[in-house]
C-alpha positions as CSV (number, residue, x, y, z in Angstrom):
1,M,10.9,-38.9,1.1
2,K,9.3,-35.4,0.9
3,P,11.6,-32.3,0.7
4,F,12.1,-30.9,4.1
5,W,9.8,-27.8,3.3
6,E,6.9,-30.1,2.9
7,Q,7.5,-31.8,6.3
8,P,5.9,-30.6,9.6
9,L,7.8,-27.7,11.2
10,S,8.4,-29.7,14.3
11,T,10.6,-32.1,12.3
12,L,13.0,-29.5,10.9
13,D,16.5,-29.0,12.1
14,R,17.8,-25.5,12.7
15,A,19.4,-25.2,9.2
16,Q,16.1,-26.4,7.5
17,W,14.1,-24.0,9.7
18,E,16.4,-21.1,8.8
19,A,16.2,-22.1,5.1
20,L,12.4,-21.9,5.2
21,C,12.5,-18.0,5.2
22,D,11.6,-16.7,1.8
23,G,13.5,-13.4,2.3
24,C,10.5,-11.2,1.7
25,G,11.3,-8.9,4.6
26,K,7.7,-8.3,5.5
27,C,8.0,-9.5,9.1
28,C,10.5,-6.7,9.5
29,L,8.0,-4.0,8.7
30,H,6.5,-2.0,11.6
31,K,2.8,-2.5,12.0
32,V,0.2,-0.3,13.6
33,E,-2.4,-2.0,15.8
34,D,-5.9,-0.4,16.5
35,A,-6.3,-0.3,20.2
36,D,-10.0,-0.8,20.0
37,T,-10.3,-3.6,17.5
38,G,-6.9,-5.2,17.6
39,E,-6.7,-5.0,13.8
40,I,-3.2,-4.7,12.4
41,Y,-2.2,-2.3,9.6
42,A,0.8,-2.4,7.5
43,T,3.2,0.4,7.1
44,N,6.2,0.9,4.7
45,V,8.5,1.4,7.6
46,A,11.3,-1.2,7.9
47,C,13.3,-2.1,10.9
48,R,16.8,-0.4,10.8
49,L,18.4,-3.9,10.4
50,L,16.4,-4.8,7.3
51,D,18.6,-4.8,4.2
52,R,15.9,-3.4,2.1
53,D,17.5,-4.6,-1.3
54,Q,17.9,-8.2,-0.1
55,G,14.8,-8.5,2.1
56,M,16.8,-10.0,4.9
57,C,18.1,-8.9,8.3
58,S,21.6,-7.4,8.0
59,D,22.6,-8.8,11.4
60,Y,20.2,-11.7,12.0
61,K,22.5,-13.6,14.5
62,H,22.7,-10.5,16.8
63,R,19.3,-8.8,16.0
64,H,18.0,-9.2,19.5
65,A,20.9,-7.0,20.9
66,Y,19.6,-4.2,18.7
67,V,15.9,-4.9,18.5
68,A,14.7,-6.4,21.7
69,E,11.1,-6.8,20.4
70,C,12.3,-8.9,17.5
71,V,10.3,-12.1,17.9
72,R,12.1,-15.4,18.4
73,L,10.0,-17.3,15.9
74,N,9.9,-21.1,16.5
75,A,7.7,-24.1,15.6
76,N,5.7,-23.7,18.9
77,N,4.8,-20.0,18.5
78,V,4.2,-19.5,14.8
79,E,0.4,-19.7,15.1
80,D,0.4,-17.2,18.0
81,I,2.0,-14.4,16.0
82,A,-0.9,-12.6,14.4
83,W,1.1,-10.2,12.4
84,L,3.2,-12.6,10.4
85,P,2.6,-12.1,6.7
86,Q,-0.1,-14.2,5.1
87,T,2.6,-15.5,2.7
88,C,5.1,-16.4,5.4
89,A,6.4,-19.8,4.9
90,Y,6.4,-20.6,8.6
91,R,2.7,-19.6,8.8
92,L,1.8,-21.7,5.7
93,R,3.7,-24.7,6.8
94,A,2.3,-24.5,10.3
95,A,-1.2,-24.7,8.6
96,D,0.0,-27.6,6.4
97,E,-0.2,-25.3,3.4
98,P,2.2,-25.5,0.4
99,L,4.8,-22.9,-0.2
100,P,3.9,-20.5,-3.1
101,N,5.5,-21.0,-6.5
102,W,7.6,-17.9,-6.0
103,H,9.3,-19.3,-2.9
104,Y,13.0,-19.9,-3.7
105,L,12.8,-23.5,-2.5
106,V,10.2,-24.2,-5.1
107,S,11.4,-21.9,-7.9
108,G,15.1,-22.4,-7.4
109,S,15.8,-18.6,-7.4
110,R,16.2,-16.2,-4.6
111,E,14.9,-13.4,-7.0
112,S,11.5,-14.9,-7.5
113,V,10.1,-13.4,-4.4
114,H,11.0,-10.0,-5.6
115,E,9.9,-10.7,-9.2
116,A,6.5,-11.8,-7.8
117,G,6.2,-8.4,-5.9
118,E,6.1,-10.3,-2.6
119,S,9.0,-8.6,-1.0
120,T,9.8,-5.3,0.6
121,R,12.2,-4.4,-2.1
122,G,11.6,-0.9,-3.6
123,W,8.8,0.4,-1.4
124,T,10.1,0.8,2.2
125,V,11.8,3.4,4.2
126,S,14.0,2.9,7.2
127,E,12.7,3.6,10.6
128,D,15.8,5.8,11.1
129,I,14.2,8.5,8.9
130,A,10.5,7.7,8.8
131,G,8.9,9.6,11.7
132,D,5.4,8.8,12.8
133,L,4.1,5.4,11.7
134,E,0.7,6.7,11.2
135,H,2.0,8.7,8.2
136,H,3.4,5.5,6.6
137,M,0.4,3.2,6.6
138,V,-0.1,1.4,3.3
139,D,-2.9,-0.4,1.6
140,R,-1.0,-3.8,1.3
141,I,-1.9,-7.1,2.7
142,L,1.1,-8.6,4.4
């Protein structure tokens, strides 16, 4: 039998679904959308709930109480969320693509996402002190 992360998203139970997150924190970054083109640009501004050292939400269970616009990602809407990072495990698996070698389920280490430079560790600022997002746009592909 294939490991759960190689199975279709629709077959995963809740624990498997949650375990698929690589802990990069990229989905917790604010993005700027061009009103004319719809193009989405990355910023280095992180949601106030993002633990910027760990790359994970500091209050995942209650995040919607604090961040109403936080998306309730599920197997049915992954493909509809254009701003999900290109490396997002949910996006990759929805497209039947394999997880990258640095994903902890493949590498066996939660640190590999950081070592590969695929996380938010070390280059973000909290939204609590950032100011205007336009001043924080970065030349990174998310």
